[in-house]
C-alpha positions in Angstrom: -8.9 -6.9 -4.9 -6.7 -6.9 -2.2 -2.6 -7.0 -2.4 -0.5 -7.5 0.7 1.4 -4.1 0.1 1.2 -0.6 2.2 2.5 2.3 0.3 4.9 4.6 2.6 5.0 8.7 2.3 3.1 10.0 -0.2 2.7 7.0 -2.6 0.1 5.1 -4.1 0.1 1.7 -5.8 -1.6 1.4 -9.4 -2.4 -1.6 -11.5 -1.5 -0.1 -15.0 -4.3 -0.6 -17.6 -3.8 -2.9 -20.6 -3.4 -1.0 -23.9 -5.7 -2.0 -26.8 -4.0 -4.7 -29.5 -6.0 -4.1 -31.9 -6.6 -0.3 -33.6 -10.3 0.9 -34.4 -9.8 -0.1 -38.2 -8.9 -4.1 -36.8 -5.3 -3.9 -37.2 -3.5 -5.8 -34.2 -0.6 -3.7 -33.1 2.4 -6.0 -31.7 3.6 -5.6 -28.4 7.2 -3.8 -29.4 5.1 -1.0 -30.8 2.5 -0.6 -27.9 3.0 2.6 -26.0 3.3 2.5 -22.2 -0.1 2.7 -20.4 -0.8 5.9 -18.7 -3.8 4.7 -17.1 -4.5 2.2 -14.0 -6.6 1.5 -11.2 -5.6 2.2 -7.8 -5.0 -0.6 -5.8 -3.4 0.6 -2.6 -3.2 4.3 -0.9 -0.7 5.1 1.6 -2.2 6.7 5.1 -1.3 10.2 4.0 -4.3 12.6 4.5 -3.1 14.7 1.6 -3.4 12.1 -1.0 -6.5 12.5 -2.9 -7.6 9.6 -4.9 -9.1 6.4 -3.5 -8.5 2.7 -3.8 -10.6 1.1 -6.8 -10.6 5.1 -8.6 -9.1 4.6 -12.1 -6.3 7.1 -12.9 -4.0 8.9 -15.5 -0.5 9.4 -14.5 2.8 10.4 -16.2 4.4 8.1 -19.1 7.8 7.5 -17.7 6.2 7.6 -14.0 6.9 5.3 -10.8 8.5 2.4 -10.1 7.8 -1.4 -11.5 7.0 -4.1 -8.8 5.8 -7.5 -9.6 3.9 -9.0 -6.9 2.5 -12.6 -7.0 3.2 -12.6 -11.0 1.2 -9.1 -11.2 2.6 -5.8 -12.5 2.1 -2.6 -10.5 3.4 0.9 -10.5 4.4 2.4 -7.3 3.4 6.4 -7.9 4.3 9.5 -6.0 1.4 11.7 -5.4 2.3 14.1 -7.7 2.6 11.8 -10.9 -0.9 11.5 -10.7 -2.3 13.7 -13.2 -6.6 13.2 -13.1 -9.1 10.8 -11.8 -11.0 9.1 -14.8 
């Protein structure tokens, strides 16, 4: 997936992964009751050498981190490198 965005400084662009809309027991969860996603796929990384993630990796990030942006109808988050907690 190639998007036309290049983060500056120590930032990463992440596409949030959708949360499940159904529980394991089969109960559907309405949109208003879903939690914010905390997992995403890295789609762009700044040229800063201290950033340890690569495009295509899945990461866990802080629940209320980042700035939401919409590019070509798709929602992304721009995160500071410190907001990324782990690679999964």
